[in-house]
Structure formats: structure tokens, C-alpha cells
N, C-alpha and C positions, 0 to 999 in steps of 0.2 A: 526840503519838505515836500512830500507828494500829496500832502493833504493837510485841511485846516479843521479845527472843532471850534465851532462858535456856541457859546452856551447861552440857552434862553430859559425864562422862567419855565421851568416844567420839563426842560428838556434841552435839546442841542441839534445843531446844523451840521452834520459832517460833509466836506465839499472836496472834492477830488480837484488837486490844482497843477495840472498836466497837459494845459490846453494845447500847447506847442507838440504835443504828442497825441492829440485827440483823447487826452485824458485816460491813455491806457494803463491798465492795472498792473501794479508791481508788489513786491512782496511788502515795501514799507507802507503802501495802503492798506494791505489785509492787516498788518501790525496794528495800523492805527485804528482801523476798525475794530479790531479784537479788544484793544486799551480802551475804547470809548465805550463799548457794550461792558466793559468789567465796570467801568467807572458810573455810568449811568443806571445801570442793574443794581449796583451795591448803593446806590443813593436813591433808590426807588423813584427814579425820575420817571417820567410818562411817556414820551416821545423821542423819536430820532427821525429827521430828516435828512435823505442823503441826497445830494446834488453835485454840480461839477462847474468848474470856472469856464468861461467862454459862451459861445453860442453855437458852434459848430458840433459839440459832441459831449455826451453824458459820459460814453466810455466806448471807445471802438473795440475794447475785449482787452485779453491779455497782451501785454506789452512782450512780444517775440525777444527781444532784446533781454528782456529779465530773465527767460528762460536760457537763454544761449549757454550760461554757465553750467546748466544742470545737464547731467548725462541722461539718456533716455530711459534708465532704469530707475532714475531719481525722481522723475516727472509724475510717476502716480502718487507718490507720497505727498508732492506739493498739492497735486489736484484735491487729495484727501483731506489736506488740512483747511483749503477753502471751501471744498464743498460743506465739510461739516461746520464752519464757521457761518457759511450762510444758511444752513439748517438751522443753526442756532439764533441766527437774524431772524427766521420766520418764526420762530417758537417763543420769541422773547416776549417778556409781557409789556415792552415797549410799543406804544403804537408805531410803526414806521412808514414813512411816505417816501417814494423816490420822486422827486423834482426833476423831470427828465427836458433838459436844455437843448438837445440835439440826437445825433444818431446814438442808438444804443445798440451794438452789436455785440455778438458772443458772449463773452464773459461778462461785458457790460449788461447786456439784457438780463442775464441770470441773476447778477447783482440786484437789479430792479425787480426782478420777478420774487425776489425773496422776501420784498416789502410787503407790507399789509396793503398798501395802496399805491397806485402811481398815478401821477399828472405831469402832462407833457406840454411843451410848448407846440404851436401849429407845424414848427419846422422839423419836428424830430420825426426820425425815421429807425425802424425796427428790424433786426434780421438776426437769424442764425446760420452764420454761413460756413460753420465747421465741417461740412459735407466736402467742399470745394477743396479742402487740405487733407482729404481721407481722414478727418478725426471727428469726434462727436462731441456735442456739450458734455463740460466734464465738471461743472460746478452746481451740478443738481437740475440742470435747464430740462432734461428729458423727463423731470419728476415734475418740477414747479408748471410748467408750460402746460401738459396736458391738463392739470388739475385747475388750471385758470381758465382755459380754452378750449378744451376738449381734445380727445385723441385726435380726430379727423384734422382739425385745424392745425394742432401741434406736428403734425407728421407732415403736413404741407409747407408748414413754415423752415422744418429742420431738415426733410430730404429735397426740398428743393433751392433751399438759400434764397428763398423770396424776400423783398423788401417791402414793409409794410410802410405806409405814410400815417399821419398822426389820425386822421379821419379813418382810416381803415383799421387802425389799432383800436379806437375808440369802439367803431361798429363790433370789432371781434371781443370786447370786453377786456384786452389788454390793459387798457388804461381806463380811468376813471373820469376823468376831465382832460379837455383841451384848451390852453389858453392862446392869446394872441402871440406872445413872447415868453422867453426863458425866465424874464423878472417876474412876470405873472404867475408862471408855472410856480416859482418858488413861494411868491408871496401866498398863492392859493394854498400850497402844502402845508406852509406854517400855519395858516389861518384853520385847516381842518385838524391839523395835529392838536393846535390849542385849544380849539372846540371839544375833542374827544376827551383831553386832558382833564377838562373838567367835572367828566363823570367817574363814577365808582370804578375804581381798578378790580374789585371784586367781580363786577358786572362784566367789564371788559374782558378780563381772562377767562371766564365762563363762557360768553359768546364765542370767543376764538377758539375753545374747546369744542363748543358745539358744531361750529363751522369745518374745523378739522374732520369731525367725525361723519361729516355728510357725505353722501355716495351718490352716485348717478339717479339713485332710485331710493323714494323714501321708505324705509325698512324699521325692523324692530330694533336693530342695534344703535341706529342712530337716534331713534325716541327714547331709547334707555338712558343714552347719554345724556340727553336734555333732562327726562327726569332726574336723573342724578344731580346734574348742575343746578336745577331748579331747588332741591332742596338745600344743596350748600348755600346757595345764594341767600335763600328766605332764612338762614342761620346765622348769617353774617351781620355785623354792626351797620355795615354800610347800608344795606336793605332797611333795616328799620329806621335809620337816619333819613333816607330817601323818601320814605313814606310818612314820616313825623314832619319833616320840612314843607312836604308838599300840603300836607293838611294845615299846618301852621303858616302857611303862604311865606316862607323864607328860603334862602338860598341853602342848600344842604351842604354838611361839611364832612367830607369822606375821608376815612382814615386808611382805606386799603385792608380792610380786614372785617 
């Protein structure tokens, strides 16, 4: 088994279990992620934390041995499948956190970029080295990375194959927190996910849609998305429950509608 899924109250932890191969990504890993998303989304779970075994690597990227059996003309279809899966992950109603325990290179970094938030250990390193092989990021990285750190820094990372350390990743906004150890990164990721899970799913999804609509410049299009979302949220049962609970000084019970 190339992965494990540990259920938690409100969600799950998906762990890549190939430390001897620097947690390189295989078709079974992607199959497992797809199945995990199917299950959690159908159950209206709230979060998914993604991490990996060991202290050396979150993932060194695609396992080239896994690709060895594919003809060159078959590889684009495989890339399409993974790209669409990571797009689904990025758009899921689940709050997703990558707990990055070591290096995140190539497809491994793209996997982390598809999550809502990234938390890393101080030993983590980040790189998009595809250009060294005369290829390009193929799992959505050319889109996820500029959206997160801006075009100039994304270009630098992809065109130079530069390696960022944890502090640089934090400075660039690539990660939200840096912890002393991989264990603490996972602990922090689960804690943040559990915290978010207590809030209204309606409000969470609405905020995510507003963020997705935000551009480099504030404009009428983004504001119109916010206006529409405000109307939808205020009409929800969760919004009425949240206000009532605040007034009555009790814990709200959100139902996600």
C-alpha cells in the first residue's frame, strides 16, 4: 500500500507511505486520493490533511518508474487525470491542509499547492525542477503557483529550478506556518483543520468562492461575487443559527445549509 487513510472526527489524514522512495507519487497514490475524496465528500466531512511518512520528503515528485510502462503518447492522458484530480482537490468543500515533513519537489509541490493551506517543518525544501528535464510542471503547478506567490516569483521558481528553504517559503507566502519538526507540522495541521471544521460549512464554501474570484486588482467583478455570496449566506439556516447562538451565548450547531 502506497498510502494510508486515518479517520478523524470531522475528517481524515491521508499519508503517503513510500519513505524509501522519498514518497514519490504513483498511480496507487492518486487512486487512493480519489477514493478518499469520494468518501469524505459523500459523508459531508469537513477536512483532509495530507502528509507523508519519514522526515526526508513530503514527496520528491512523480515516480519515474511508475511512468516507465507508459508510452510517450500515453503520458499526457495520465497528466490530465492527475491535473483534474488536483483541481478537484483545490475546489473541494473540504478544508485541506498539506503537512509538509520534508522536501516537496515537482509533483509533490503541486500536490501541496492544491491544498487550501500548507504547514511545513523547518527542514522542508521546495522546488519545481522540471525544466532540468526539458519538461514543465504538469499537474497544475503553472497555475497554482502564480495564484499563490505571484507571477514573478512563480517564474523564478519554475525557470531556474531554484530550491527554497522553509523560511524562504514562509516569506514568499508559499506556506502559512513553519514548525520545528515534521511531527509538529502534522499536529498543527490537524489542529487548524479541526478548528475550521467547527465553523459553518456554508460560510466556509462562500469565503472560498470569494477568494477564488479575487484578482490582482480589486474590481467590480470580484465585488459582485462577494455581494451574491453575502445574499446566499444570509439566507442560510447556518447564518440564522450563528447569530442566534451569539445572542444567546451558546455554542452554535451548524447544519451546512
